[in-house]
C-alpha positions in Angstrom: 14.0 26.4 -10.1 10.8 24.5 -9.4 10.4 21.8 -6.5 8.1 19.3 -5.4 6.2 19.9 -2.5 4.9 16.7 -0.7 1.0 16.8 -0.2 0.2 13.1 1.0 0.9 9.5 0.5 -1.1 6.3 1.0 -0.4 2.7 1.2 -2.4 0.2 -0.6 -2.1 -3.5 0.5 -3.2 -6.3 -1.8 -3.9 -9.9 -0.6 -5.6 -13.0 -1.8 -8.7 -14.0 0.1 -9.4 -17.2 -1.9 -10.2 -18.7 -5.2 -13.4 -18.4 -7.4 -15.2 -20.8 -9.2 -12.7 -20.9 -12.2 -9.9 -21.6 -9.6 -8.7 -17.8 -10.1 -7.2 -15.9 -7.1 -9.7 -13.5 -5.5 -7.6 -10.4 -4.8 -8.8 -7.8 -2.4 -7.2 -4.5 -1.0 -6.9 -2.1 1.8 -5.8 1.4 1.6 -4.2 3.6 4.5 -4.1 7.2 4.3 -1.8 9.8 5.9 1.6 8.1 5.7 4.6 9.9 7.0 6.6 11.7 4.2 9.8 9.9 5.3 8.6 6.4 5.7 10.9 3.7 4.2 10.2 0.9 2.0 11.1 -1.5 4.7 9.1 0.1 7.5 5.9 0.1 5.0 6.7 -3.5 4.0 6.7 -4.4 7.5 3.6 -2.7 8.5 1.6 -4.3 5.4 3.0 -7.8 6.1 2.1 -7.5 9.8 -1.4 -6.2 9.0 -2.2 -9.2 6.7 -0.6 -11.4 9.0 -3.2 -10.9 11.3 -5.7 -12.3 8.9 -5.7 -16.0 7.2 -5.1 -14.3 3.7 -1.9 -14.2 1.8 0.0 -11.0 1.2 0.5 -10.4 -2.6 2.1 -6.7 -2.8 1.8 -3.1 -1.6 1.9 0.1 -3.4 2.7 3.6 -2.0 1.0 6.5 -4.0 2.4 9.9 -3.1 1.0 13.2 -4.1 3.3 16.2 -4.6 2.7 19.7 -6.2 5.2 21.5 -8.4 6.0 25.0 -6.7 6.7 27.9 -8.6 
């Protein structure tokens, strides 16, 4: 039976930095690499909101991307 093998994971944090001339939100992001394999959703949310909380920007969402290989 084939299994997944963990390769890496990243966390991308999206935040609003202001409004453009059409009053549309300006969305920026920051990506953090080398996440621990067993990091929970709550832990990642806490980190993301804390990082954005150090700025004057509004938190939007976070996305975890995980790469895995399928072993033979």
